[in-house]
C-alpha positions in Angstrom: -68.3 -57.1 47.4 -67.7 -60.9 47.7 -64.0 -61.0 48.3 -61.8 -63.5 50.1 -58.0 -63.1 50.5 -55.9 -66.1 51.3 -52.2 -66.8 51.7 -52.1 -70.1 49.8 -49.4 -72.4 48.4 -45.9 -71.0 49.1 -47.6 -68.3 51.1 -48.7 -66.4 48.0 -51.5 -63.9 48.2 -54.6 -65.1 46.4 -57.8 -63.2 45.9 -61.1 -65.0 45.2 -64.2 -63.1 44.1 -67.6 -64.6 43.1 -66.1 -68.1 43.1 -63.2 -67.3 40.8 -59.5 -66.7 41.4 -58.9 -63.2 40.2 -55.4 -62.4 41.6 -52.3 -64.5 42.5 -49.1 -63.1 43.9 -45.6 -64.5 43.8 -45.0 -67.5 46.0 -42.3 -67.3 48.7 -41.6 -71.1 48.3 -41.1 -73.2 45.2 -41.8 -76.6 46.9 -43.9 -77.9 49.8 -43.8 -81.6 50.7 -47.4 -81.6 51.8 -48.7 -80.5 48.4 -46.3 -82.8 46.7 -47.6 -85.8 48.7 -51.3 -85.0 48.4 -51.6 -83.2 45.1 -48.4 -84.2 43.2 -47.2 -80.6 43.0 -43.4 -80.6 42.3 -43.0 -76.9 41.8 -45.1 -74.0 43.0 -45.7 -71.1 40.7 -48.5 -68.7 40.0 -50.2 -71.0 37.5 -50.2 -74.0 39.9 -51.5 -71.8 42.7 -54.4 -70.5 40.6 -55.2 -74.1 39.5 -55.1 -75.5 43.0 -57.3 -72.8 44.6 -59.8 -73.0 41.7 -59.8 -76.8 42.3 -60.8 -76.2 45.9 -63.5 -73.8 44.9 -64.9 -76.3 42.4 -64.4 -79.4 44.6 -65.8 -78.4 48.0 -67.1 -74.9 47.4 -64.4 -72.9 49.1 -65.3 -69.2 49.3 -68.9 -70.0 48.0 -72.3 -70.6 49.5 -72.0 -74.3 48.7 -69.0 -74.7 51.0 -68.7 -78.2 52.5 -68.1 -77.8 56.2 -67.4 -81.3 57.4 -64.6 -83.7 56.6 -62.8 -86.7 58.0 -59.2 -86.6 59.0 -56.8 -85.5 56.2 -53.3 -85.5 57.8 -51.9 -87.5 60.6 -50.7 -84.5 62.6 -52.2 -81.4 61.3 -53.4 -78.9 63.9 -57.1 -79.4 62.9 -56.6 -83.2 63.4 -55.2 -82.6 66.9 -58.0 -80.3 67.9 -60.6 -82.6 66.3 -59.4 -85.5 68.4 -59.2 -83.4 71.6 -62.9 -82.5 71.1 -63.8 -86.1 70.6 -62.0 -87.1 73.7 -63.7 -84.3 75.7 -60.4 -82.5 76.4 -61.6 -79.4 74.6 -65.1 -78.0 74.5 -64.8 -75.7 71.6 -62.4 -74.3 69.0 -62.1 -70.7 67.9 -61.2 -70.9 64.2 -61.4 -68.8 61.0 -63.5 -69.7 58.0 -64.2 -68.0 54.7 -67.6 -66.3 54.7 -67.7 -66.2 58.5 -64.4 -64.8 59.8 -63.8 -65.8 63.4 -66.2 -68.5 64.6 -66.7 -71.0 67.4 -66.9 -74.7 66.5 -67.9 -77.7 68.7 -68.4 -80.4 66.0 -65.1 -82.3 65.5 -65.8 -83.0 61.8 -66.6 -79.3 61.3 -63.2 -78.5 62.9 -61.6 -80.7 60.3 -63.7 -79.4 57.4 -62.9 -75.8 58.2 -59.4 -75.9 59.5 -58.1 -78.7 57.4 -59.0 -77.3 54.1 -58.0 -73.6 54.1 -55.0 -72.1 55.8 -53.9 -68.5 55.9 -57.2 -66.7 55.5 -56.3 -63.0 55.6 -59.7 -61.4 55.2 -63.2 -62.4 54.1 -66.7 -61.1 53.6 -70.0 -62.6 54.8 -71.5 -65.5 53.0 -75.0 -65.8 54.6 -75.5 -69.4 53.6 -72.3 -70.5 55.4 -73.1 -68.4 58.5 -76.5 -69.9 58.9 -75.1 -73.5 58.6 -72.4 -73.0 61.2 -74.9 -71.2 63.4 -75.2 -67.4 63.5 -74.8 -67.3 67.2 -71.4 -69.0 66.8 -70.0 -66.4 64.5 -68.1 -63.4 66.0 -69.5 -60.8 63.7 -72.0 -62.0 61.0 -72.4 -58.6 59.6 -68.7 -58.1 58.6 -67.1 -61.6 59.0 -64.1 -60.0 60.6 -61.2 -62.0 61.9 -60.3 -61.4 65.5 -59.2 -64.4 67.5 -58.9 -62.5 70.8 -62.5 -61.4 70.7 -63.5 -64.9 69.5 -62.1 -66.5 72.6 -63.8 -63.9 74.8 -67.1 -64.7 73.0 -66.5 -68.5 73.6 -66.0 -67.7 77.3 -69.2 -65.7 77.5 -71.0 -68.7 75.9 -69.8 -70.8 78.8 -67.0 -72.8 77.3 -64.1 -73.6 79.7 -61.6 -75.5 77.6 -61.0 -73.6 74.4 -58.6 -74.3 71.5 -57.7 -71.3 69.3 -55.8 -71.1 66.0 -53.5 -68.1 65.8 -50.6 -67.0 63.6 -47.9 -65.5 65.9 -46.5 -65.2 69.4 -48.1 -61.8 70.2 -51.5 -63.4 69.9 -50.4 -66.3 72.0 -49.4 -63.9 74.7 -52.8 -62.1 74.5 -54.5 -65.5 74.9 -52.5 -66.3 78.0 -53.6 -62.9 79.5 -57.2 -63.8 78.8 -56.7 -67.1 80.5 -55.3 -65.4 83.6 -58.2 -63.1 83.8 -60.7 -66.0 83.7 -60.0 -68.5 86.5 -61.2 -72.0 85.5 -60.8 -71.3 81.8 -58.1 -73.0 79.7 -57.1 -71.5 76.4 -55.1 -73.9 74.3 -53.1 -71.9 71.7 -52.2 -73.5 68.3 -49.8 -71.4 66.1 -50.4 -72.1 62.4 -49.2 -70.6 59.1 -45.8 -69.8 60.7 -43.7 -69.5 57.5 -42.0 -66.1 57.5 -42.6 -65.4 61.2 -40.0 -63.0 62.7 -37.5 -64.1 65.3 -39.2 -61.9 67.9 -42.6 -63.5 67.2 -41.0 -67.0 67.3 -39.5 -66.2 70.7 -43.0 -65.3 72.0 -44.4 -68.5 70.5 -42.1 -70.5 72.7 -42.9 -68.4 75.7 -46.7 -68.5 75.4 -48.1 -71.0 72.9 -49.0 -74.6 73.6 -48.5 -76.1 70.1 -46.9 -74.7 66.9 -46.4 -75.9 63.4 -42.9 -75.6 62.0 -44.2 -74.9 58.5 -41.2 -73.5 56.6 -40.2 -71.2 59.4 -36.5 -71.1 60.1 -36.9 -69.6 63.5 -39.6 -71.9 64.8 -37.8 -75.0 63.5 -34.4 -73.8 64.8 -35.5 -73.0 68.3 -37.7 -76.1 68.6 -34.8 -78.3 67.6 -32.2 -76.4 69.6 -34.2 -76.7 72.8 -35.3 -80.3 72.2 -39.0 -79.4 72.2 -41.3 -82.4 71.8 -42.2 -82.8 68.2 -43.9 -85.0 65.7 -43.8 -84.9 61.9 -40.8 -85.1 59.6 -41.6 -82.9 56.6 -43.6 -80.3 58.5 -42.9 -80.6 62.2 -45.4 -79.8 64.9 -44.0 -78.8 68.3 -45.7 -79.6 71.6 -44.2 -76.6 73.5 -46.0 -77.0 76.9 -46.9 -80.1 78.7 -50.6 -79.7 78.0 -49.7 -79.1 74.3 -47.7 -82.3 74.3 -50.6 -84.2 75.9 -53.0 -83.2 73.2 -50.5 -84.4 70.5 -50.1 -87.7 72.4 -53.9 -88.0 72.6 -53.9 -87.8 68.9 -51.2 -90.6 68.7 -53.3 -92.8 70.9 -56.4 -92.1 68.9 -54.6 -93.1 65.7 -53.5 -96.4 67.3 -50.2 -96.6 65.5 -46.6 -95.8 66.5 -44.8 -92.8 65.2 -41.8 -93.9 63.1 -39.3 -91.0 62.3 -38.3 -90.7 58.6 -34.8 -89.2 58.4 -35.1 -88.9 54.6 -38.4 -87.0 54.7 -38.8 -84.3 52.0 -38.5 -80.7 53.2 -39.6 -77.3 51.8 -37.1 -75.9 49.3 -36.1 -73.1 51.8 -36.9 -71.8 55.2 -38.1 -68.3 55.8 
């Protein structure tokens, strides 16, 4: 079966089969400033979610064999933009990401980092799409036969391939802790952890994020935002903050700022999600 499960707008569960949206769950949020800014969406509901996901399918082939894999920068400070810049600047050798049709994969092309990571967030599960696997490189996919998602095993594969400075997108603090343990077991290897899709993360997992991760998005997470603000963690972004938790995480964000070539001006009146979870 061709089936791809995504947590989309408002962290609603969406199922795509054969290039069509076949199931949409209830969203947890009614408003996201990112989707308002870029797509003019003022209120998130099931109809809007279905329309937006189908737009992505029709526009760049999300969840289909005709998936476009490369893209220029989309946001100023999305995680994919930060990783993309770090690869361009030779701070990072490879990124362990997740893509529909592939599952966990290793990417070294900065525009492919952007095209994959900047277009789809919250991929829960996927099935193999041979055309995509061949285009990203079969040897770079963790498990071409199942397209499983396993970031720990993806990082281990990247290490076996000889990469030393590896970025990885993860979704909680437990995974950040596991990555730190991998790093300790492999002297000379640096695993840079980027927590994404943090809306609804538990307080316990948020605590682990701040113990072990390098960078985390605030999304609509009450625990990530509260702790980052309370502890004065380095941050950029007003509507959706991104926290540079470690010094090396902060350095990667600052590398992005230098690459952009323009100062960061805070916007106290920036729009926010309608609630934090």
